[in-house]
N, C-alpha and C positions, 0 to 999 in steps of 0.2 A: 329509803332503802332498808333500814333496820325494821321499820314498821311492816313492810312487805314480807321480810324474812320471818317476823313474828307471826303474821297471819298464816304463812306457809307451815310453820311449826305447829300452830294450833290445829290446822287442818290435818297435818300428818298424825298428830296425837289422836285426833278424833277418828281418823280412818283406822289407825292401829287398834284403838279400843274396840271399835265396831268389828274389825276383823278377828280380834281375840275372842270376843263374845260369840261370834258365829262359829269359829273353829271349836271352841270349848263346847258349845251347845251341840254342834254336829256330832262330836265324839260321844257325848252323853246320850243324845237321842238314839244314836245307832246302838250303843251298848245296852242301854236300859229301856229304851222306848220313851215316847213322849210323856205318857201318863206317869211313869215312875221317876221322871227327872224333875227335880225341884230347882227353882231359881237360885237358892243359896249355893247349891253345888256348882251351878253354872258360873256364878260370879267368882267362886273360889278357884275353879279350874282356869278361868280366864285371868285371874289375878287383878280383878277390878272390884269396885264397890257396887252395892245394889243401886245406889244413886246413878252410877254410870250406866247400868243396865237399863234403868227406866228413863234415862236421858235419851237413849238411842231407840228403845223399843217400848211400846205401850204396855206389853205384857208378854208372857211366855209364848203365847200363840203368835204374836207378831214376830218374835225372834225365830220361832220355828218356820214361819213363812219365809223369812229372809234366808234361812238355811236351805229350804226347798228351792227357792228362786235361784240361789247360787248354784246348787247342784244341777238344776235344769239348764242353766246357762252353760255350765261346763260340759254337759252332755251335748248340747247343740254345737258348741265349739269343736268338740271332737268329730262330730258328724261333718261339719263344714270343712274341717281339715282333710278328711278322707274323701269327701265328695264336694269340691268347690261348686258354688252355684253356677259358675260360667263353664263348667266341664263340657267338652265337645261331645263326648259319648254319654248321652243322658241316661241310657239304659244301664250302662256300667256304673255310672255315678249313683243311680238309685240303689243298685245292689251293694256298692261300697258304703253308701250311707247307712243302709240297713245293718250291715255287718258292724260298722263303727258304733251304731247305737247299742247293739248287743255287747260289744266289747266294753263300751263306756259304762254300761249298767253292771258290769262284773265288779266294779270297784266296791269293796266291802261297805255295806250299809245303804247303797244307793237304791236298791229295789225297795228296801224297807221305807226309806224316806219318801221316795217319789211314787211308789205304787201301792204301798200298804198304809203307812201312817199318814201320808199326805192327804189322801182322800178322806180318811177317818177323822182327822183333826180339822182340816180346812174346808172339807166338803167337796163334792164332785165338781160343782160349778167353779169354785176357786181354782181347783187343780186344772180344769179345762182351760181357764184363762191363762194360767202359768204355762201350760203345755202349748197353747196357741202362740205364745211369744217365743218359744224355744224349740223343743223337739218336733212337735207337730208342724211348726212353721217351716222347719227344714224339709220335712216330708212333703208338705203342701207345695213348697217351691220346686222340689224335685219332680213331683207329679205334674205340676203345671208345665215345667220345661219339657218333660217327656211327651205330654199331650200336644204341645205346640210343635214339637219336632216330628210328630207322627209316630213316635215309638210306642205310644199307648193310645187306645181309643179314647175319644172324648166322652168322659163320664162325669156325673155330678161330683165336683171337686171335694166339697165338704164331706159328703158321704164316703167317698173313696179314702180320703185322708183319715177320717175317724175309724173306719173299719180296718184299714191297714195298720194304723197306729195301735189299735186295740190288739191286733195279732202280734205286733212287735212287743207290746207290753207283756202279753201272755208268754211269749217266747223268752223274754228277759227273766220273768219269774221262774220259768222252768230251768233256765240255765243257772240261775242263782241257787236252785235246789239240786244241782248236780247233773242236769241234762247236758248233752253235748251241744256246744254252741254251733259247731259246723253243721250238725243235723238240722238245727232250726234255721240257720242261714240258708242252707240248701233248699229247704221247703219254701221259704219266703221268696227266694230267687226263682224257683219253679212257678210259684203263683204269679209273680210279675211277668215271667216269660209267657205263661198262659194268657194273661191279660193282653200282652203285646200281640198275640196271635189273633185277637178279636178285632183288631183295628181294620 
């Protein structure tokens, strides 16, 4: 019993250290950018040693990737809360999911991490892989449900997901720079409605 408790405590400490590193790194990457952030300031902000950093992450880029992955996962969770995969009105769910994406991307630093520094640091292919597990996955699932329900015409799924995803990303960047979220959401909803008329 005591041994099991010890294992749990070690796991808790490990998880806490990893979470502290990711949180500290996120704040610094958002504030200063990836290139201007050094590992010494990350470990100081996290309250851990350099050894702890390198125990959990091979290097600064690996830590940055963990930050980006976590952010992408949080965005996908917000989308899924707003537009559950089993929603009965698939067209409304698509619109709600798109708006939820734009809302989620308003969190300070998120567009920088996911849309600017992410591709620059990790490369487009790596970001596409991350997005395919998170934001674009939710979009692909919504589009699949809409096509199956007859709410959208049958179109090549990957091309449709990629193009709509790129439009949502562009809208998120515009909103981050002060554009009206409602205007961008309205245009995206009109585009989806226009697609629906083609079925």
